[in-house]
C-alpha positions in Angstrom: -83.9 -79.1 142.9 -84.6 -77.7 146.5 -83.4 -74.0 147.2 -80.9 -75.4 149.8 -79.3 -78.0 147.3 -78.9 -75.6 144.8 -76.7 -73.4 147.1 -74.5 -76.4 148.0 -74.1 -78.0 144.5 -73.4 -74.6 142.4 -70.3 -73.8 144.3 -69.5 -77.8 144.5 -69.3 -77.9 140.9 -66.9 -74.5 140.6 -65.0 -76.3 142.7 -65.2 -79.5 140.7 -64.3 -77.8 137.5 -61.6 -75.8 138.8 -59.8 -78.3 141.1 -57.7 -76.2 143.6 -55.4 -78.0 145.1 -54.9 -77.1 148.9 -52.7 -79.1 151.1 -53.6 -79.6 154.4 -51.4 -80.1 157.4 -50.7 -83.8 158.1 -52.3 -83.2 161.7 -55.8 -82.6 160.0 -57.4 -86.0 159.4 -60.3 -87.6 159.7 -59.4 -91.7 160.3 -62.2 -91.5 162.4 -64.8 -91.8 159.9 -63.4 -95.0 158.9 -64.3 -98.2 160.1 -60.8 -99.4 158.4 -58.4 -96.2 158.1 -56.3 -98.5 155.9 -58.8 -99.5 153.2 -60.4 -95.9 152.9 -61.8 -96.9 149.2 -63.8 -99.7 150.2 -66.9 -98.0 149.7 -65.8 -97.8 146.2 -65.4 -101.7 145.6 -68.1 -103.3 143.1 -70.8 -105.0 144.4 -70.8 -108.9 144.1 -74.1 -108.7 142.7 -73.2 -107.8 139.0 -76.8 -106.1 138.4 -77.4 -103.4 141.5 -77.6 -99.8 141.9 -74.3 -99.9 143.4 -72.7 -101.1 140.3 -74.4 -98.6 138.2 -73.5 -95.7 140.1 -69.9 -96.9 140.5 -69.5 -97.4 136.8 -71.1 -94.1 136.1 -68.6 -92.5 138.4 -65.8 -94.4 136.3 -67.1 -92.8 132.9 -67.4 -89.1 134.3 -63.7 -89.5 135.4 -62.8 -90.7 132.1 -64.8 -87.7 130.8 -62.7 -85.6 133.3 -59.2 -86.3 132.0 -60.5 -85.3 128.5 -59.1 -82.1 127.3 -62.6 -81.8 124.7 -65.2 -80.2 127.2 -67.1 -78.1 124.9 -69.8 -76.4 127.3 -67.4 -76.7 130.5 -66.1 -72.8 130.2 -70.0 -71.8 129.7 -71.4 -73.8 132.2 -68.7 -72.5 134.7 -69.5 -69.1 133.5 -73.1 -69.7 134.3 -72.1 -71.3 137.5 -70.3 -68.2 138.6 -72.8 -65.7 137.8 -75.5 -67.5 139.2 -73.4 -67.8 142.8 -72.1 -63.9 142.7 -75.7 -62.9 142.3 -77.4 -65.0 145.0 -74.4 -63.8 147.5 -76.1 -60.4 147.3 -78.8 -59.4 149.8 -77.8 -62.3 151.9 -76.7 -63.3 154.9 -74.4 -66.2 153.4 -75.2 -68.2 150.6 -78.5 -70.3 151.3 -78.2 -69.2 154.7 -76.9 -72.7 156.2 -73.4 -74.4 156.4 -72.3 -76.6 153.7 -73.5 -73.7 150.9 -71.8 -70.7 152.7 -68.7 -73.0 153.3 -68.5 -74.4 149.1 -69.7 -70.6 148.3 -66.3 -69.3 150.3 -64.2 -71.8 148.6 -65.1 -71.3 145.1 -64.5 -67.6 145.7 -60.8 -68.2 146.5 -60.7 -70.9 143.4 -61.8 -68.2 141.1 -59.5 -65.9 142.0 -61.0 -63.8 145.2 -58.5 -64.4 148.1 -59.4 -64.0 151.8 -58.9 -60.6 151.7 -61.3 -59.9 148.9 -64.2 -57.8 150.4 -66.3 -60.1 148.7 -64.6 -63.2 150.3 -64.2 -61.5 153.6 -68.0 -60.6 154.0 -68.5 -64.4 153.6 -66.2 -65.4 155.9 -67.6 -63.0 158.5 -71.1 -64.1 157.9 -70.0 -67.8 158.2 -68.1 -67.1 161.5 -71.5 -66.5 163.0 -72.3 -70.1 163.2 -69.2 -70.9 165.4 -69.5 -71.6 169.0 -66.9 -71.6 171.1 -66.5 -73.1 174.2 -63.5 -73.7 176.5 -60.9 -74.7 174.0 -63.4 -76.1 171.7 -65.2 -74.9 168.6 -67.9 -76.3 166.8 -70.0 -75.3 163.9 -73.8 -74.6 164.1 -75.4 -75.6 160.6 -77.6 -72.7 160.7 -79.5 -69.9 162.4 -83.2 -69.4 161.7 -85.0 -66.8 163.7 -88.0 -66.6 161.1 -88.5 -70.2 160.7 -88.1 -70.2 164.6 -90.6 -67.6 165.1 -93.5 -69.4 162.7 -92.9 -72.4 164.7 -93.0 -70.8 168.0 -96.5 -69.3 166.6 -97.6 -72.6 166.0 -97.0 -74.2 169.2 -98.5 -71.1 171.4 -101.7 -70.7 169.1 -102.6 -74.5 169.3 -101.5 -74.6 173.2 -104.7 -72.0 173.3 -102.9 -68.5 173.2 -105.8 -66.1 171.8 -104.5 -64.8 168.3 -104.9 -61.0 169.5 -102.4 -61.7 172.3 -100.0 -59.1 172.1 -97.1 -61.7 171.5 -98.6 -63.1 168.5 -99.5 -60.0 167.1 -95.8 -58.7 167.8 -94.7 -62.0 166.2 -96.8 -61.6 163.2 -95.8 -58.0 162.4 -91.9 -59.0 162.8 -92.8 -61.9 160.2 -94.8 -59.3 157.8 -91.7 -56.9 158.0 -89.3 -59.8 157.0 -91.9 -61.1 154.0 -89.5 -61.1 150.6 -91.8 -59.3 148.0 -88.9 -59.1 145.3 -87.5 -61.3 142.4 -86.2 -64.7 143.6 -85.6 -68.2 142.4 -89.5 -69.3 143.1 -90.5 -66.5 140.3 -88.8 -68.7 137.3 -92.2 -70.4 137.0 -94.2 -67.7 138.5 -93.0 -64.5 136.5 -96.5 -62.9 136.0 -97.4 -63.5 139.8 -96.8 -61.5 142.7 -95.4 -63.7 145.2 -94.1 -63.1 148.8 -91.9 -65.5 150.5 -90.4 -65.9 154.0 -86.4 -66.9 154.4 -85.0 -68.8 156.8 -82.9 -66.2 158.1 -83.7 -62.5 158.2 -82.1 -61.2 155.0 -82.5 -64.3 152.6 -83.6 -62.9 149.4 -83.5 -65.2 146.5 -83.8 -68.9 147.8 -87.3 -70.2 150.0 -87.8 -73.8 150.6 -91.8 -74.9 150.3 -91.9 -76.5 153.6 -90.3 -73.3 155.6 -93.1 -71.3 153.6 -95.8 -73.5 154.5 -95.1 -73.5 158.2 -94.6 -69.7 158.2 -98.1 -69.0 156.3 -100.0 -71.4 158.7 -98.0 -70.1 161.8 -99.6 -66.7 161.4 -102.4 -66.4 163.6 -106.1 -67.4 161.8 -108.0 -64.6 162.9 -107.9 -61.3 162.8 -105.6 -58.9 164.7 -105.4 -55.5 166.2 -104.5 -52.5 163.7 -101.0 -52.5 163.9 -99.1 -48.9 164.5 -96.2 -49.9 162.1 -98.8 -50.6 159.5 -101.6 -48.2 160.6 -104.0 -51.0 159.1 -105.8 -54.2 160.2 -103.9 -57.7 158.9 -105.2 -60.6 158.6 -101.8 -63.2 158.4 -104.1 -65.9 156.2 -104.5 -63.0 153.6 -101.0 -62.0 153.6 -99.2 -62.5 150.0 -97.1 -64.9 151.6 -100.4 -67.0 153.0 -102.3 -66.5 149.5 -99.3 -68.4 147.3 -98.5 -71.1 149.9 -98.0 -74.0 147.9 -99.8 -77.3 148.6 
């Protein structure tokens, strides 16, 4: 399961278990999403083809819903504790869970379901981070999916180098040094299977300590200039980006 998916699914699992009941005002509707608003459950109709993947998943869905009605769930409380612990742990040292809209939104709702009201310092911090995605234009407001300065810098470096900009150009040198300063060398989820190796990763945003995607990491590793760049005043040494910790451990 990818890093972003973990960030989305785990808070959602907390919500699914606790089933908070928050009523929306009547005006808050999404009828425009349905072809026929009078038949909103049409997608859950059985397929006319008896043996089909749709019917398999519908049968599984109905079976799980029956299980939810059962009072006997021997592992539910343990699973809820583990999910809560994971989420709270991954909210530390980050600018929002997984630094992406769905995970951050789900984590706010999950915190509230767990008893952390909107005025709780932890919930308020996550709401504040989430509000950074808001874009107000006139009397409208929309949400960005994410902001990605680290990833965007990597992609810009790739584009500039492929366009012929020399690797020792001041702009690329400055970008490489900035990327180095954002490299995460501490513990993270990726170390579950690499406990004995020193690992380095680059996140999507500036402070994304635990989660890091393989695709993003590969782009960043290849985005660094291939040739040696001049000494950095900040580091006092020469830096060959492809020999950095992040580049050494880029996964194929």
